[in-house]
LOTOR-615992 format. One line per field, with one value per residue: x, y, z of N, C-alpha, C in turn. Coordinates in Angstrom, 3 decimals. Each point is the difference from the previous one (the first is absolute). Layout:
N
nu	X	...
nv	Y	...
nw	Z	...
cau	X	...
cav	Y	...
caw	Z	...
cu	X	...
cv	Y	...
cw	Z	...
// end
This chain:
168
nu	-32.989	-0.617	1.093	-0.134	0.050	1.323	0.020	-0.346	1.248	-0.179	1.248	0.951	0.504	0.833	1.083	0.183	1.113	0.213	0.299	0.362	-0.793	0.346	-1.186	-0.057	-1.161	-0.216	-1.223	0.063	1.094	-0.987	-0.736	0.453	-0.291	-1.136	-0.256	0.535	-0.756	-1.011	0.248	0.048	-1.041	-0.617	0.454	-0.349	-1.145	-0.088	0.334	-0.831	-0.500	-0.973	-0.926	-0.772	-0.873	-0.479	-1.293	-0.015	0.431	-1.139	0.909	-1.192	0.677	-0.856	-1.220	0.109	0.578	0.563	0.577	0.813	0.098	0.819	-0.051	0.805	-0.562	1.014	-0.781	0.934	0.723	0.635	-0.681	1.060	-0.491	-0.401	0.970	-0.691	-0.250	0.544	-1.073	0.982	-0.948	-0.544	-0.174	0.432	-0.915	0.577	-1.317	-0.537	-0.930	-0.381	-0.118	-0.988	-0.926	-0.811	-0.605	-0.483	0.137	-0.684	0.698	-1.003	0.956	-0.207	1.172	-0.663	-0.243	1.289	-0.225	-0.860	1.008	0.848	-0.905	-0.160	1.319	0.169	-1.037	0.506	1.206	-0.522	-0.715	1.006	1.029	-0.347	0.443	1.285	0.220	1.004	-0.583	0.740	0.193	-0.353	0.520	-0.410	0.844	-1.047	-0.473	0.995	-0.367	1.288	-0.732	-0.670	-0.282	-1.199	-0.054	-0.999	1.139	0.522	0.822	-0.588	0.872	-1.031	0.908	-0.866	1.232	-0.318	-0.370	1.013	-0.477	-0.902	0.927	-0.428
nv	-15.458	0.539	0.501	-0.496	1.259	-0.137	-0.577	1.050	-0.258	0.067	0.354	-0.803	0.991	-0.951	0.434	0.496	-0.683	1.122	-0.449	1.282	0.359	1.191	0.495	1.231	-0.512	0.466	0.200	0.729	0.012	-0.339	-0.400	1.038	0.728	-0.672	0.153	1.175	0.438	-0.829	-0.015	1.327	-0.055	-0.851	0.814	1.065	-0.628	-0.447	1.203	0.315	-1.032	0.912	-0.455	-0.025	0.637	0.351	0.213	0.582	1.186	0.667	0.786	0.531	1.146	0.197	0.505	-0.656	1.030	1.086	-0.170	-1.022	0.093	-0.811	-1.241	-0.425	-1.034	-0.709	-0.793	0.193	-1.075	-0.044	1.107	0.761	0.825	0.798	0.630	-0.425	1.006	0.117	0.377	0.272	0.913	-1.188	0.592	-1.186	0.200	-0.588	-0.072	0.417	-0.766	1.087	-0.909	-0.708	0.636	-0.782	0.561	-1.186	-0.065	-0.749	0.269	-0.550	0.032	0.586	0.593	0.120	-1.087	0.223	1.054	-0.823	-0.877	0.974	0.392	-1.301	-0.159	1.137	-0.339	-1.225	0.493	0.879	-0.983	-0.844	0.711	0.951	0.891	-0.069	0.091	-0.831	-0.081	-1.064	-0.725	-1.285	-0.472	-1.237	-0.149	-0.685	0.523	-0.642	1.181	0.005	-0.651	0.955	0.270	-0.510	1.234	-0.738	-0.702	1.156	-0.237	1.045	0.000	0.650	0.852	0.381	0.413	-0.287	1.154	-0.039	-1.098	0.853	0.401	-0.784
nw	-38.486	1.058	0.501	1.225	0.380	-0.075	1.190	0.731	0.319	1.314	-0.341	0.432	-0.710	-0.398	0.623	-1.223	-0.042	-0.699	-1.206	-0.013	-0.995	0.513	-0.320	-0.494	-0.407	-1.231	0.454	-1.104	0.759	0.845	-1.031	-0.673	1.091	0.247	-1.304	0.341	1.008	-0.190	-1.309	0.138	0.809	-0.827	-0.945	0.731	0.275	-1.241	-0.460	1.003	-0.642	0.003	0.814	-1.108	0.774	-1.177	-0.264	-1.191	0.446	-0.186	0.562	0.210	-0.099	-0.997	0.117	-1.161	-0.591	-0.445	1.198	-0.011	1.325	-0.627	0.446	-0.951	0.609	0.480	0.741	0.948	-0.148	1.121	0.277	0.123	0.935	-0.995	-0.661	-1.051	-0.823	-1.179	-0.661	-0.870	-0.134	0.178	1.185	0.366	0.954	1.025	0.163	1.126	-0.561	0.714	0.925	0.501	0.714	-0.730	-1.019	-0.350	-1.291	-0.866	-1.081	-0.671	-0.924	-1.182	-0.166	-1.149	0.715	0.242	-0.763	-0.589	0.041	-0.377	-0.903	-0.234	-0.010	-0.658	-0.776	0.009	-0.214	-0.828	-0.519	0.024	-0.387	-0.834	0.832	-0.046	-1.285	-0.131	-1.185	0.280	-1.064	-0.159	-1.138	0.280	-1.004	0.463	-1.120	-0.552	-0.551	0.312	0.908	-0.674	1.269	-0.096	-0.543	-0.400	0.061	-0.431	1.017	0.591	0.982	0.535	0.448	0.927	0.331	1.255	0.498	0.837	0.579	0.417	0.833	0.932
cau	-0.058	0.725	0.615	0.035	1.294	0.733	-0.250	0.990	0.366	0.915	1.122	1.246	1.018	1.375	0.974	0.619	1.229	-0.155	0.889	-0.938	0.369	-0.980	-0.060	-1.256	-0.285	-1.359	-0.896	-0.253	1.199	0.225	0.260	1.361	0.902	0.064	0.627	1.448	0.505	0.060	1.203	1.202	0.147	0.383	1.392	0.836	-0.065	0.827	1.405	0.493	-0.022	-1.142	-1.038	-1.378	-0.730	-1.440	-0.401	0.238	-0.859	-0.006	-0.211	-0.295	0.214	-1.210	-0.985	0.475	-0.782	0.638	1.189	-0.011	1.263	-0.123	1.161	-0.098	0.751	-0.032	0.500	1.293	0.587	1.467	0.491	0.089	-0.541	0.935	0.129	0.177	0.707	-0.551	-0.316	-0.057	-0.028	-0.877	0.536	-0.868	0.349	-0.746	-0.717	-1.088	-1.368	-0.500	-1.258	-0.935	-1.424	-0.336	-1.106	0.502	-0.930	0.608	-0.634	0.238	-0.278	1.011	0.373	-0.866	-1.101	0.482	-0.570	-1.282	0.283	0.453	-1.185	-0.756	0.760	-0.061	-1.379	-0.136	0.785	-0.724	-1.275	0.119	1.136	0.359	1.440	0.703	1.029	1.373	0.392	0.510	-0.763	0.729	-0.590	0.888	-0.397	0.074	0.149	0.958	-0.566	0.998	-0.120	-0.966	-1.325	-1.140	-0.204	-1.196	0.352	1.049	-0.356	0.761	-0.388	0.005	0.238	-0.130	0.415	-0.742	0.740	-0.015	-1.157	0.309	0.191	-0.916
cav	-0.398	0.952	-0.572	0.909	0.658	-0.525	0.801	0.939	-0.533	0.725	-0.923	0.514	-0.230	-0.008	0.828	-0.814	0.562	0.014	0.733	1.034	1.057	1.056	1.044	0.707	-0.141	0.391	-1.147	-0.659	-0.763	-1.056	-1.303	-0.039	-0.014	-1.358	-0.887	0.178	-0.010	-1.326	-0.715	0.639	-0.448	-1.415	-0.048	0.439	-1.051	-1.125	0.421	0.118	-1.314	-0.118	-0.900	0.481	-0.726	0.211	0.654	1.433	0.924	1.435	0.684	1.407	0.865	0.811	-0.195	0.709	1.019	0.025	-0.836	-0.994	-0.262	-1.421	-0.866	-1.362	-0.736	-1.454	-0.485	-0.671	-0.691	0.099	1.299	1.029	1.303	0.919	-0.137	-1.367	0.095	0.904	-0.540	1.233	1.193	-0.254	-0.585	-0.950	0.054	-0.910	0.724	-0.755	0.444	-0.167	-0.700	0.571	-0.217	0.381	-0.648	-0.679	-0.757	-0.444	0.279	-1.053	0.493	0.900	1.144	1.164	-0.070	0.167	1.225	-0.336	-0.750	0.993	0.766	-0.856	-0.101	1.291	0.180	-0.879	0.610	1.163	-0.410	-0.977	0.144	1.377	0.177	0.560	-0.800	0.431	0.853	-0.845	-1.216	-0.786	-1.100	-1.155	-0.673	-1.422	-0.674	0.678	-0.008	-0.530	-1.456	-0.355	-0.295	0.754	1.181	-0.150	-0.770	0.675	0.318	1.087	0.284	1.431	0.204	1.388	0.080	0.924	0.555	-0.941	0.107	0.849	-0.692	0.516
caw	1.380	0.838	1.191	1.147	0.197	1.154	1.202	0.525	1.308	0.871	0.149	0.552	-1.016	0.498	-0.690	-1.051	-0.579	-1.452	-0.903	-0.433	-0.930	0.263	-1.011	-0.229	-1.432	-0.388	0.167	-1.283	-0.359	0.999	-0.626	-0.545	1.152	0.540	-0.987	0.091	1.376	0.628	-0.469	0.536	1.389	-0.036	-0.435	1.128	1.029	-0.454	-0.042	1.377	0.622	0.914	-0.494	0.081	1.046	-0.165	-1.245	-0.196	0.753	-0.328	1.289	-0.264	1.156	0.179	-1.063	-1.186	-0.691	-1.322	0.139	1.070	0.694	0.264	0.064	-0.520	1.014	0.059	1.291	-0.118	1.152	0.051	-0.476	1.032	-0.355	-0.648	-1.447	-0.503	-1.273	-1.008	-1.311	-0.788	0.854	1.143	1.228	0.679	1.411	0.872	1.049	0.624	-0.210	1.364	0.203	0.966	-0.295	-1.369	-0.684	-1.185	-0.831	-1.244	-1.283	-0.975	-1.338	-0.563	0.832	-0.200	0.954	1.376	0.573	0.626	1.233	0.984	0.417	0.921	1.243	0.693	0.472	1.171	1.076	0.517	0.596	1.087	0.910	0.330	0.172	-1.147	-0.627	0.291	-1.122	-1.073	-0.278	-0.994	-0.757	-0.120	-1.235	0.300	-1.289	-0.880	-1.348	-0.919	-0.061	-1.034	0.554	-0.518	0.852	0.830	1.205	0.764	1.391	0.597	1.380	0.287	1.426	0.454	1.404	0.851	1.122	1.119	0.900	1.149	1.272	1.028
cu	0.797	0.512	-0.038	1.398	0.706	-0.224	1.130	0.268	0.893	1.116	1.154	1.098	1.382	0.825	0.738	1.229	-0.103	1.177	-0.907	0.622	-1.101	0.050	-1.356	-0.231	-1.391	-0.922	-0.300	1.209	0.277	0.358	1.422	1.038	0.147	0.696	1.519	0.531	0.100	1.168	1.298	0.248	0.460	1.466	0.941	0.029	0.919	1.484	0.609	0.038	-1.098	-1.041	-1.364	-0.772	-1.505	-0.289	0.269	-1.060	0.130	-0.419	-0.133	0.175	-1.239	-0.973	0.481	-0.969	0.570	1.275	-0.215	1.409	-0.056	1.329	-0.356	0.905	-0.169	0.496	1.305	0.369	1.507	0.534	-0.018	-0.634	1.076	0.074	0.239	0.795	-0.672	-0.276	-0.215	0.074	-0.765	0.728	-1.049	0.513	-0.826	-0.575	-1.024	-1.325	-0.695	-1.357	-0.895	-1.437	-0.310	-1.309	0.562	-1.142	0.765	-0.815	0.350	-0.407	1.086	0.237	-0.917	-1.231	0.413	-0.601	-1.324	0.190	0.498	-1.183	-0.812	0.702	-0.112	-1.399	-0.248	0.702	-0.781	-1.267	0.184	1.064	0.315	1.504	0.625	0.993	1.361	0.508	0.529	-0.940	0.758	-0.860	1.043	-0.503	0.214	0.137	0.958	-0.555	0.984	-0.058	-1.033	-1.386	-1.057	-0.225	-1.236	0.300	1.091	-0.520	0.954	-0.533	0.167	0.102	-0.021	0.380	-0.810	0.939	-0.051	-1.250	0.383	0.195	-0.900	0.691
cv	1.009	-0.713	1.035	0.596	-0.639	0.900	0.989	-0.439	0.969	-0.981	0.687	-0.376	-0.051	1.056	-0.906	0.727	-0.133	0.693	0.956	0.982	1.054	1.054	0.699	-0.014	0.543	-1.223	-0.693	-0.804	-1.133	-1.334	-0.068	0.045	-1.421	-0.962	0.100	-0.229	-1.400	-0.838	0.618	-0.439	-1.454	-0.160	0.390	-1.055	-1.151	0.370	0.090	-1.348	-0.169	-0.923	0.680	-0.867	0.226	0.734	1.498	0.835	1.392	0.715	1.487	0.812	0.817	-0.346	0.783	1.097	0.027	-0.842	-0.999	-0.097	-1.464	-0.709	-1.328	-0.833	-1.505	-0.396	-0.783	-0.681	0.237	1.313	0.989	1.286	0.845	-0.253	-1.452	0.026	1.003	-0.804	1.214	1.188	-0.228	-0.643	-0.934	-0.105	-1.021	0.819	-0.938	0.659	-0.242	-0.698	0.741	-0.345	0.504	-0.649	-0.613	-0.697	-0.468	0.492	-1.159	0.549	0.937	1.216	1.197	-0.026	0.233	1.237	-0.260	-0.774	0.942	0.815	-0.791	-0.095	1.299	0.261	-0.857	0.619	1.157	-0.403	-0.825	0.324	1.431	0.120	0.586	-0.999	0.573	0.939	-0.795	-1.181	-0.787	-1.073	-1.100	-0.810	-1.503	-0.852	0.824	-0.026	-0.520	-1.510	-0.459	-0.335	0.892	1.203	-0.094	-0.742	0.659	0.353	1.062	0.246	1.493	0.195	1.498	0.060	1.074	0.600	-0.995	0.239	0.885	-0.846	0.646	0.117
cw	0.824	1.246	1.110	0.112	1.192	1.217	0.277	1.435	0.760	0.355	0.718	-0.998	0.644	-0.716	-0.983	-0.537	-1.523	-0.676	-0.757	-0.977	0.112	-1.096	0.072	-1.501	-0.303	0.090	-1.322	-0.483	0.984	-0.647	-0.544	1.127	0.538	-0.960	0.041	1.413	0.593	-0.545	0.521	1.438	0.022	-0.407	1.145	1.103	-0.384	0.022	1.396	0.715	1.032	-0.637	0.076	0.991	-0.098	-1.281	0.004	0.712	-0.604	1.276	-0.283	1.281	0.339	-1.118	-1.224	-0.447	-1.418	-0.002	1.137	0.575	0.413	-0.055	-0.635	0.894	-0.161	1.385	-0.193	1.317	-0.061	-0.563	1.164	-0.497	-0.656	-1.491	-0.402	-1.295	-0.913	-1.257	-0.888	0.938	1.305	1.167	0.579	1.429	0.764	1.149	0.626	-0.324	1.338	0.047	0.974	-0.382	-1.397	-0.405	-1.263	-0.721	-1.222	-1.169	-0.918	-1.360	-0.471	0.891	-0.178	0.908	1.443	0.660	0.706	1.296	1.089	0.513	1.023	1.349	0.800	0.535	1.243	1.207	0.611	0.737	1.270	1.038	0.401	0.128	-1.242	-0.555	0.333	-1.095	-1.172	-0.214	-1.057	-0.630	-0.105	-1.193	0.147	-1.258	-0.852	-1.419	-1.047	-0.134	-1.018	0.509	-0.654	0.914	0.893	1.297	0.832	1.384	0.534	1.395	0.251	1.500	0.314	1.478	0.742	1.027	1.138	0.880	1.182	1.258	1.046	1.312
// end
């Protein structure tokens, strides 16, 4: 049984304060980066007495090639901008993930299918909206795979920020 792809929506994303661990990693090492980075961020958040305020986010600075410039992030409440702490050699910093106009959709299923969802979102953007992307983009992991959920039910929100609308 096939399911219709989730719609691509034009949305206004809020700015979100996040605890962030930034790094440039080889694209073939993304899974191992996330496996280490998200627990490190959670440890720094807890040690600082901050509260997680949402699901984990992978925030990419640009489209990956041989490497990806990205940030493993967790939204936080009650945290000031700046250094939050260190976990081993990694600095965790509180930053604002900037909001604004964006295209968003959801991917349902294992992470190895996310590329096709991104392709669909980008094709929609080019066909329907034109303009230019801001350069960064992110994935919000709505389902925590550590909770034992069936990978076929994992939900990931994909967000492609757009350049601000031109003023007239």
